[in-house]
C-alpha positions as CSV (number, residue, x, y, z in Angstrom):
1,M,-6.7,-103.5,10.5
2,K,-4.0,-104.1,7.9
3,S,-0.6,-102.4,8.3
4,E,1.6,-101.5,5.4
5,R,4.8,-99.5,5.1
6,A,6.7,-97.0,2.8
7,Q,9.7,-94.9,3.4
8,V,7.7,-91.8,2.5
9,V,3.9,-91.3,2.3
10,V,2.8,-88.2,0.2
11,V,-0.7,-87.2,0.8
12,G,-2.1,-85.5,-2.4
13,A,-1.2,-86.2,-6.0
14,G,-1.5,-82.7,-7.4
15,P,1.6,-80.8,-8.7
16,A,3.2,-80.5,-5.3
17,G,2.6,-84.1,-4.4
18,S,3.5,-85.7,-7.7
19,A,6.6,-83.6,-8.1
20,T,7.9,-84.4,-4.6
21,A,7.2,-88.1,-5.3
22,H,9.0,-88.0,-8.7
23,Y,12.1,-86.4,-7.2
24,L,12.2,-88.8,-4.2
25,A,11.6,-92.0,-6.3
26,R,14.2,-90.8,-8.8
27,A,16.6,-90.8,-6.0
28,G,15.7,-94.3,-5.0
29,V,13.2,-93.6,-2.1
30,D,10.2,-96.0,-1.7
31,V,7.4,-93.5,-2.0
32,L,3.7,-94.0,-1.7
33,V,1.3,-91.3,-3.0
34,L,-2.3,-91.2,-1.8
35,D,-5.1,-89.1,-3.3
36,R,-8.9,-89.3,-2.7
37,A,-9.6,-88.5,-6.2
38,R,-9.2,-90.6,-9.3
39,F,-7.3,-89.1,-12.2
40,P,-8.1,-87.4,-14.5
41,R,-10.0,-85.0,-12.2
42,D,-10.9,-81.3,-12.5
43,K,-9.6,-78.7,-10.1
44,A,-10.6,-75.1,-9.4
45,C,-7.5,-73.3,-10.5
46,S,-6.2,-70.5,-12.8
47,E,-4.3,-73.2,-14.6
48,Y,-1.4,-70.9,-15.2
49,M,2.3,-71.8,-15.1
50,S,4.8,-69.1,-15.0
51,P,7.8,-68.9,-17.4
52,Q,10.0,-70.3,-14.7
53,A,7.7,-73.2,-13.9
54,S,8.9,-74.6,-17.3
55,R,12.4,-75.1,-15.9
56,I,11.1,-77.5,-13.3
57,L,8.7,-79.2,-15.7
58,A,11.6,-79.8,-18.0
59,D,13.6,-81.3,-15.1
60,L,10.6,-83.5,-14.4
61,G,10.6,-84.7,-18.0
62,V,7.0,-83.6,-18.6
63,L,7.4,-80.3,-20.4
64,G,7.3,-81.8,-23.8
65,D,4.2,-83.8,-22.9
66,I,2.5,-80.6,-21.7
67,E,3.2,-78.9,-24.9
68,R,2.0,-81.9,-26.9
69,A,-1.2,-81.8,-24.9
70,G,-2.0,-78.5,-26.4
71,A,-1.1,-76.0,-23.6
72,A,-1.6,-72.4,-24.5
73,T,1.3,-70.0,-24.3
74,L,0.9,-66.7,-22.5
75,A,3.2,-63.7,-23.4
76,G,2.2,-61.7,-20.3
77,M,-0.7,-60.2,-18.4
78,Q,-3.2,-57.5,-19.1
79,V,-4.7,-55.8,-16.1
80,R,-7.8,-53.6,-16.1
81,A,-8.6,-51.4,-13.0
82,P,-12.1,-50.6,-11.7
83,N,-12.0,-47.2,-13.6
84,G,-11.1,-48.8,-16.9
85,T,-7.3,-48.0,-16.8
86,T,-5.4,-50.8,-18.4
87,F,-1.8,-51.9,-18.4
88,V,0.0,-54.7,-20.1
89,G,3.2,-56.5,-18.9
90,R,5.1,-58.8,-21.0
91,F,7.7,-61.4,-19.9
92,A,9.9,-60.8,-22.9
93,E,10.1,-57.0,-22.4
94,V,11.5,-57.2,-18.8
95,R,14.9,-55.3,-18.7
96,G,17.8,-57.1,-17.3
97,Y,16.3,-60.5,-16.6
98,R,15.3,-63.5,-18.7
99,G,13.2,-66.4,-17.6
100,F,13.7,-70.0,-18.5
101,R,11.2,-69.2,-21.3
102,D,9.7,-65.9,-22.3
103,R,6.2,-67.1,-22.1
104,G,4.1,-68.9,-19.6
105,L,1.8,-72.0,-20.1
106,A,-1.7,-72.8,-19.4
107,L,-3.3,-76.2,-19.5
108,R,-6.4,-77.7,-17.9
109,R,-5.7,-79.5,-14.7
110,T,-7.5,-82.6,-16.0
111,L,-4.6,-82.9,-18.3
112,L,-1.7,-81.4,-16.3
113,D,-2.2,-83.4,-13.1
114,S,-2.6,-86.7,-15.0
115,L,0.7,-86.0,-16.8
116,L,2.5,-85.3,-13.5
117,V,1.0,-88.3,-11.8
118,E,2.3,-90.5,-14.7
119,R,5.7,-89.0,-14.4
120,A,5.8,-89.9,-10.7
121,R,4.8,-93.4,-11.5
122,A,7.4,-93.6,-14.2
123,A,10.1,-92.6,-11.8
124,G,9.1,-95.5,-9.5
125,A,6.6,-93.9,-7.1
126,R,3.4,-96.0,-6.1
127,V,0.3,-94.0,-6.5
128,D,-3.0,-95.1,-4.9
129,E,-6.2,-93.2,-6.1
130,G,-9.5,-93.1,-4.4
131,V,-7.9,-93.3,-1.0
132,R,-8.9,-90.9,1.8
133,V,-6.5,-90.0,4.6
134,T,-8.6,-89.6,7.8
135,T,-5.8,-88.9,10.3
136,L,-2.2,-89.3,11.2
137,A,-0.6,-92.2,13.1
138,L,1.5,-90.8,16.0
139,D,3.8,-92.4,18.5
140,A,3.9,-91.7,22.2
141,T,5.9,-88.5,21.7
142,N,3.5,-87.2,19.0
143,R,5.9,-87.9,16.2
144,V,4.3,-88.8,12.9
145,Q,4.7,-92.4,11.9
146,G,2.2,-92.8,9.2
147,V,-1.4,-92.2,8.2
148,Q,-4.7,-93.8,8.7
149,I,-6.8,-94.2,5.5
150,L,-10.2,-95.2,4.3
151,D,-9.6,-97.0,1.0
152,A,-11.9,-97.5,-2.0
153,N,-13.4,-100.6,-0.4
154,G,-14.4,-98.8,2.8
155,A,-11.7,-100.5,4.7
156,T,-9.6,-98.7,7.4
157,R,-5.9,-99.2,7.2
158,T,-2.7,-97.9,8.8
159,L,0.2,-97.1,6.5
160,R,3.5,-96.7,8.3
161,A,6.3,-94.4,7.0
162,E,9.5,-92.8,8.2
163,L,8.1,-89.4,6.9
164,V,4.7,-88.1,5.8
165,I,4.4,-85.2,3.3
166,G,1.2,-83.1,3.3
167,A,0.6,-82.0,-0.2
168,D,-3.1,-82.1,0.1
169,G,-4.0,-78.5,-0.7
170,L,-5.8,-75.6,0.9
171,R,-7.8,-77.7,3.3
172,S,-4.9,-80.0,4.2
173,V,-5.8,-82.9,6.5
174,V,-2.1,-83.2,7.4
175,S,-1.7,-79.6,8.4
176,R,-4.9,-79.6,10.5
177,R,-4.1,-82.8,12.3
178,L,-0.7,-81.4,13.1
179,G,-2.2,-78.2,14.4
180,L,-0.3,-76.2,11.9
181,A,-3.2,-74.8,9.9
182,G,-3.5,-70.9,10.2
183,S,-4.6,-68.0,8.2
184,R,-3.2,-64.5,7.2
185,L,-4.9,-61.3,8.0
186,A,-6.5,-60.4,4.6
187,Q,-9.7,-60.1,3.0
188,R,-11.1,-63.6,2.6
189,R,-12.1,-64.4,-0.9
190,L,-13.4,-67.5,-2.8
191,A,-13.1,-68.3,-6.5
192,L,-15.7,-69.8,-8.9
193,V,-14.0,-71.3,-11.9
194,S,-15.3,-72.5,-15.1
195,H,-14.4,-73.1,-18.7
196,F,-15.9,-71.6,-21.8
197,V,-15.4,-71.9,-25.6
198,G,-16.1,-69.0,-27.9
199,V,-15.0,-66.1,-25.6
200,D,-14.3,-63.2,-28.0
201,G,-11.1,-61.1,-27.9
202,M,-8.7,-63.5,-26.3
203,S,-5.1,-62.7,-27.1
204,D,-1.7,-64.1,-26.3
205,C,-2.0,-62.6,-22.8
206,G,-3.9,-63.6,-19.7
207,E,-6.4,-61.0,-18.4
208,M,-7.3,-59.8,-14.9
209,H,-10.3,-57.3,-14.7
210,V,-10.6,-55.8,-11.2
211,E,-14.0,-54.6,-10.2
212,R,-15.3,-53.0,-6.9
213,D,-16.9,-56.3,-5.9
214,G,-14.1,-58.7,-6.9
215,Y,-12.2,-59.6,-10.1
216,I,-12.3,-62.0,-13.0
217,G,-9.4,-63.7,-14.6
218,L,-9.5,-64.9,-18.3
219,A,-6.8,-67.1,-19.8
220,S,-6.6,-69.5,-22.8
221,V,-5.8,-73.0,-21.7
222,G,-5.5,-74.6,-25.2
223,H,-8.0,-76.1,-27.7
224,G,-9.9,-72.9,-27.9
225,V,-11.0,-73.1,-24.2
226,T,-10.8,-70.2,-21.8
227,N,-10.4,-70.5,-18.1
228,V,-12.8,-68.0,-16.4
229,A,-12.3,-67.4,-12.7
230,V,-14.6,-65.1,-10.8
231,V,-13.1,-64.2,-7.3
232,V,-15.3,-62.3,-4.9
233,P,-15.2,-61.7,-1.1
234,V,-16.7,-64.5,0.9
235,R,-19.6,-62.4,2.1
236,R,-20.6,-61.8,-1.6
237,G,-19.9,-65.4,-2.7
238,K,-22.3,-66.9,-0.2
239,S,-25.2,-66.2,-2.6
240,A,-23.5,-68.3,-5.2
241,S,-23.9,-71.6,-3.2
242,G,-27.3,-72.5,-4.6
243,N,-26.5,-71.9,-8.3
244,P,-22.8,-70.9,-9.0
245,A,-23.3,-71.0,-12.7
246,A,-26.1,-68.4,-12.5
247,F,-24.0,-66.2,-10.2
248,V,-21.1,-66.2,-12.6
249,D,-23.3,-65.5,-15.6
250,A,-25.0,-62.6,-13.8
251,W,-21.6,-61.2,-12.6
252,I,-20.4,-61.1,-16.1
253,R,-23.5,-59.7,-17.6
254,R,-23.3,-56.7,-15.2
255,R,-19.9,-55.7,-16.8
256,P,-20.4,-53.7,-20.1
257,H,-16.8,-54.3,-21.1
258,L,-17.1,-58.1,-20.6
259,A,-20.6,-59.1,-21.5
260,P,-20.4,-58.7,-25.2
261,R,-17.4,-61.1,-25.3
262,F,-19.6,-63.9,-23.8
263,T,-22.5,-63.5,-26.2
264,R,-21.6,-66.6,-28.2
265,A,-19.7,-68.4,-25.6
266,K,-20.6,-71.7,-24.1
267,R,-19.6,-73.2,-20.7
268,L,-18.0,-76.6,-20.7
269,G,-19.1,-78.5,-17.6
270,G,-19.9,-77.0,-14.3
271,V,-18.6,-74.4,-12.0
272,L,-16.0,-75.3,-9.4
273,A,-15.6,-73.3,-6.2
274,T,-12.5,-73.0,-4.0
275,G,-11.6,-70.9,-0.9
276,P,-11.6,-69.0,1.3
277,F,-8.0,-68.0,0.6
278,A,-5.3,-66.4,2.8
279,S,-4.3,-69.5,4.5
280,A,-0.8,-70.1,5.8
281,S,0.6,-72.8,8.0
282,K,2.3,-71.9,11.2
283,R,5.3,-73.7,9.9
284,A,5.8,-76.2,7.2
285,W,7.1,-79.1,9.3
286,A,6.6,-81.2,12.4
287,P,8.5,-84.2,13.8
288,G,8.1,-86.8,11.1
289,A,6.2,-84.6,8.5
290,A,6.4,-81.7,6.2
291,L,4.0,-79.6,4.2
292,V,4.4,-78.4,0.6
293,G,2.3,-76.5,-2.0
294,D,-1.0,-75.0,-1.0
295,A,-1.0,-77.1,2.2
296,A,2.0,-74.9,3.3
297,D,0.8,-71.6,2.1
298,F,-1.8,-69.9,-0.2
299,Y,-2.7,-66.3,-0.3
300,D,-4.7,-65.2,-3.4
301,P,-5.0,-66.5,-6.9
302,F,-4.5,-62.9,-8.5
303,T,-0.8,-63.4,-9.2
304,G,-1.1,-67.0,-10.4
305,E,1.5,-68.4,-7.9
306,G,0.0,-71.7,-7.1
307,I,1.4,-74.1,-9.6
308,Y,5.0,-72.7,-9.6
309,A,5.1,-72.5,-5.8
310,A,4.0,-76.2,-5.6
311,L,6.7,-77.3,-8.1
312,R,9.4,-75.2,-6.7
313,G,8.4,-76.2,-3.1
314,A,8.7,-79.9,-4.2
315,E,12.1,-79.3,-5.6
316,M,13.4,-77.6,-2.5
317,L,11.7,-80.2,-0.1
318,S,12.9,-83.3,-1.8
319,S,16.6,-82.6,-1.0
320,H,15.7,-82.0,2.6
321,I,13.7,-85.2,2.8
322,L,16.7,-87.1,1.5
323,A,18.7,-85.6,4.2
324,A,16.2,-86.5,6.9
325,L,16.0,-90.1,5.6
326,A,19.8,-90.3,5.9
327,A,19.8,-88.8,9.4
328,Q,21.0,-91.1,12.2
329,T,18.7,-89.7,14.9
330,P,15.1,-88.3,15.0
331,H,16.7,-85.0,16.2
332,A,18.8,-84.9,13.1
333,A,15.9,-85.7,10.8
334,D,13.9,-82.9,12.4
335,A,16.7,-80.5,11.8
336,A,16.6,-81.3,8.1
337,L,12.9,-80.6,8.0
338,A,13.4,-77.3,9.9
339,D,16.1,-76.3,7.3
340,Y,13.5,-76.9,4.7
341,D,11.1,-74.6,6.3
342,R,13.7,-71.8,6.7
343,A,14.7,-72.2,3.1
344,R,11.1,-72.0,2.0
345,V,10.7,-68.7,3.8
346,R,13.8,-67.3,2.3
347,E,12.7,-68.4,-1.2
348,F,9.1,-67.0,-1.0
349,K,9.0,-64.2,1.6
350,G,9.6,-61.5,-1.0
351,K,6.8,-62.9,-3.3
352,W,4.5,-63.1,-0.2
353,T,5.0,-59.5,0.4
354,V,4.3,-58.6,-3.3
355,E,1.2,-60.8,-3.1
356,R,0.0,-58.8,0.0
357,I,0.6,-55.5,-1.7
358,V,-1.4,-56.7,-4.8
359,G,-4.1,-58.2,-2.7
360,T,-4.5,-54.8,-0.8
361,A,-4.7,-52.9,-4.0
362,V,-7.4,-55.3,-5.3
363,S,-9.3,-54.8,-2.2
364,F,-9.3,-51.0,-2.5
365,P,-10.4,-49.6,-5.8
366,T,-8.8,-46.3,-5.4
367,L,-5.4,-47.9,-4.8
368,M,-5.9,-50.2,-7.8
369,N,-6.8,-47.2,-10.0
370,I,-3.7,-45.3,-9.0
371,G,-1.4,-48.2,-9.4
372,A,-2.8,-49.0,-12.8
373,R,-2.4,-45.5,-13.9
374,S,1.3,-45.6,-12.9
375,L,1.9,-48.8,-14.7
376,A,0.1,-47.6,-17.8
377,L,2.2,-44.6,-17.9
378,R,5.5,-46.6,-17.3
379,P,5.4,-49.8,-19.3
380,P,8.8,-51.0,-18.1
381,M,7.4,-51.0,-14.6
382,A,4.5,-53.1,-15.7
383,H,6.9,-55.6,-17.4
384,T,8.9,-55.8,-14.2
385,I,5.9,-56.6,-12.0
386,V,4.8,-59.2,-14.4
387,G,8.2,-60.6,-14.4
388,V,8.1,-61.0,-10.6
389,T,4.8,-62.9,-11.0
390,G,6.6,-64.9,-13.8
391,D,9.1,-66.0,-11.1
392,F,12.3,-64.9,-12.8
393,V,12.5,-61.3,-11.5
394,P,13.5,-61.0,-7.9
395,A,10.7,-59.5,-5.7
396,G,13.1,-57.0,-4.4
397,E,13.0,-55.2,-7.8
398,V,9.4,-54.0,-7.0
399,L,9.9,-53.6,-3.2
400,R,12.5,-50.9,-3.6
401,P,11.3,-47.7,-2.1
402,G,11.7,-45.8,-5.4
403,F,9.6,-48.3,-7.3
404,L,6.9,-48.3,-4.7
405,M,6.8,-44.5,-4.6
406,R,6.4,-44.4,-8.4
407,L,3.7,-47.0,-8.2
408,A,1.8,-45.0,-5.6
409,W,2.3,-41.7,-7.2
410,P,1.8,-41.7,-11.0
411,W,3.4,-38.3,-11.4
412,A,6.6,-39.1,-9.6
413,P,9.7,-38.6,-11.8
414,R,11.7,-41.7,-12.6
415,R,15.2,-41.9,-11.3
416,T,17.9,-44.0,-13.0
417,R,19.9,-46.2,-10.6
418,V,23.7,-46.3,-10.9
419,G,24.6,-49.0,-13.3
420,S,21.1,-49.4,-14.7
421,A,19.9,-48.6,-18.2
422,A,18.7,-45.2,-18.9
423,P,14.9,-44.7,-18.9
424,S,13.3,-45.1,-22.2
425,P,10.9,-42.2,-23.5
426,E,7.9,-44.3,-22.7
427,S,8.8,-44.6,-19.0
428,T,8.9,-41.0,-18.2
């Protein structure tokens, strides 16, 4: 069994792993990234990047490459409730807040992930593709000291490292081997994702159509291609296992408001499945290891948080990894990793609450209908919620009791907070 070393081994070369590797390599750390796939590879994902994700992409030096690759720009989101009530929220219309940009981006993961991997390589990280991590290497105290892998030639190897980063997604091997994998109390859903050309009626906004048996997301991802993601409860999705394409086609045909838009549409490639969702690690670190991206937390794709959370998590984690590497004792290194976990909770806990509220509404059509009516009647509220999902409006803006009251009661009068702008006629 051959033994090799790196200061840091990153498991997973998706956005979280590649961004973490980039930041560490840029700081002079010897980083080795491992991924069982070979790039470019497709991935079941909404492929949406919020306006604030562009800030991190710019810092990584890849934003221009993404735009030149033909990424679509999204001005906001249009949401349709089960009863047909529709509201639109636009990033540029949010009062009092501005994102890094006033539009989001969407690009196929075959392109996005390859660009991020190449940026990590350009920063000095080593990237090994076609390598499967099978377990972790532990010392006598159960401290992580590296990983065991099965390489492309079928050989087993042990790679030693001072720290291991689990950026290996929803079914993280690192998280499971550390005993950190858990789940949230929520309706378990799975997503069936495909790409179409020729979908009629696509605009500069992404779309979410909530039905009584799930929801569908539509978003342009550039080059005339539309990302189509059907998300259903696990119990309903089991019937899709034999022929997921037929399941998606039948699901769309049953919706009179959607079916005509797909009359001339053609699917590109197959249908990718992912889920169940509502996973969350018990914590995002263990002695000698840390988790980032979906490996640390993933709730539901409705708000499109995945790629931003991966990039922001990588940005946060990298500084704590540098502190852990500089620590004089294992205890001090662990303290740096624990600080990362606390910082991650502070950063995302408000968004997690918003995600749970949205997820609950999506699960109960009556709640979704009421909330949609409120937001249709009060466009500034819709813009604010979309701004939260765009990652530039603090989650606290929609978690205020007054906001939640108006959301749950469409007929509630709007009250102006001291120091805030007076309500516009459309908001009353």
